[in-house]
Rosetta silent file (secondary structure, phi, psi, omega in degrees, C-alpha in Angstrom):
SEQUENCE: MKKILLVMLISILVGTSFAEITRYSVPLDGSPSLGPNSASVTIIEFIDYQ
SCORE:     score description
SCORE:     0.000 S_00000001
   1 L     0.000  -40.539  179.558  -25.137  298.045  -62.005 S_00000001
   2 H   -64.106  -36.685  179.421  -22.018  299.369  -60.264 S_00000001
   3 H   -64.863  -39.999  179.525  -24.146  300.894  -57.501 S_00000001
   4 H   -63.439  -46.275 -179.959  -25.880  297.571  -56.850 S_00000001
   5 H   -64.409  -37.577  179.384  -22.542  295.736  -56.621 S_00000001
   6 H   -66.134  -43.517  178.126  -21.131  298.412  -54.347 S_00000001
   7 H   -62.961  -41.822  178.247  -24.140  298.233  -52.019 S_00000001
   8 H   -63.264  -43.002  179.410  -23.914  294.434  -51.932 S_00000001
   9 H   -63.699  -45.261  178.771  -20.202  294.571  -51.139 S_00000001
  10 H   -63.245  -41.695 -178.727  -20.673  297.100  -48.358 S_00000001
  11 H   -67.416  -33.279  177.639  -23.542  295.147  -46.823 S_00000001
  12 H   -69.368  -44.570 -178.347  -21.457  291.960  -46.858 S_00000001
  13 H   -66.272  -42.121 -179.813  -18.459  293.663  -45.271 S_00000001
  14 H   -70.151  -40.865 -179.862  -20.523  295.416  -42.599 S_00000001
  15 H   -64.183  -40.369 -177.944  -22.609  292.322  -41.869 S_00000001
  16 H   -77.363  -23.048 -179.239  -19.624  290.053  -41.439 S_00000001
  17 H   -71.526  -23.212 -179.723  -17.744  292.470  -39.211 S_00000001
  18 L  -105.384    0.826 -177.562  -20.435  292.173  -36.524 S_00000001
  19 L   -74.615  141.281  176.881  -21.155  288.488  -37.025 S_00000001
  20 L   -84.485  132.313 -177.877  -20.394  286.126  -34.175 S_00000001
  21 L   -87.409  124.971  177.016  -18.057  283.319  -35.175 S_00000001
  22 L  -122.265  127.071  178.914  -19.265  279.823  -34.276 S_00000001
  23 L  -116.479  138.805  179.224  -17.084  276.789  -34.973 S_00000001
  24 L  -119.950  140.127  175.129  -18.278  273.215  -34.807 S_00000001
  25 L   -95.985  115.848 -178.024  -16.160  270.091  -34.557 S_00000001
  26 L  -117.602  123.336  179.168  -17.576  267.444  -36.890 S_00000001
  27 L   -67.651  129.515 -176.035  -16.026  263.958  -37.010 S_00000001
  28 L  -114.639    5.083 -178.309  -15.010  263.165  -40.592 S_00000001
  29 L   -60.827  126.248  177.612  -13.458  259.701  -40.117 S_00000001
  30 L    81.951   -1.585  179.767  -14.669  257.354  -42.833 S_00000001
  31 L   -85.869  144.601  176.252  -16.558  260.102  -44.693 S_00000001
  32 L   -65.822  142.020 -179.200  -15.967  260.574  -48.435 S_00000001
  33 L  -153.174  163.301  174.902  -13.851  263.640  -49.145 S_00000001
  34 L  -125.363  147.643  175.533  -11.798  265.446  -51.773 S_00000001
  35 L    94.096  174.929 -176.888   -8.553  267.338  -51.295 S_00000001
  36 L   -73.345  150.770  177.775   -5.718  267.204  -48.786 S_00000001
  37 L   -68.340  -19.724 -178.207   -6.277  266.388  -45.123 S_00000001
  38 L   -91.607   13.173 -179.618   -4.288  269.507  -44.192 S_00000001
  39 L   -61.251  143.143 -177.394   -6.738  271.915  -45.859 S_00000001
  40 L   -81.055  -13.560  179.995   -7.477  274.997  -43.745 S_00000001
  41 L  -130.176  136.042  174.485  -11.208  274.945  -44.633 S_00000001
  42 L  -120.601  125.205  178.033  -13.659  272.060  -44.600 S_00000001
  43 L  -104.822  126.069 -178.944  -17.026  272.465  -46.302 S_00000001
  44 L  -115.453  128.712 -179.013  -19.736  270.092  -45.130 S_00000001
  45 L  -112.776  125.781  176.222  -22.951  269.713  -47.134 S_00000001
  46 L  -103.506  129.110 -178.247  -26.094  268.308  -45.521 S_00000001
  47 L  -126.279  136.002  175.728  -28.713  266.975  -47.920 S_00000001
  48 L  -112.432  114.837 -175.826  -32.235  265.749  -47.180 S_00000001
  49 L   -88.224   15.244 -177.904  -33.504  263.477  -49.953 S_00000001
  50 L   -82.067    0.000    0.000  -37.115  263.443  -48.872 S_00000001
């Protein structure tokens, strides 16, 4: 079990070190939200109800 967790951790660290960072500006005015407006991270969830 420890080997599996170690391999997963290493693959995450190596994969993210070479990942290209892409940032998108999404207008949030009038959208329902939780938490302070000054939060450093915004998580946006897209749902398709079909």
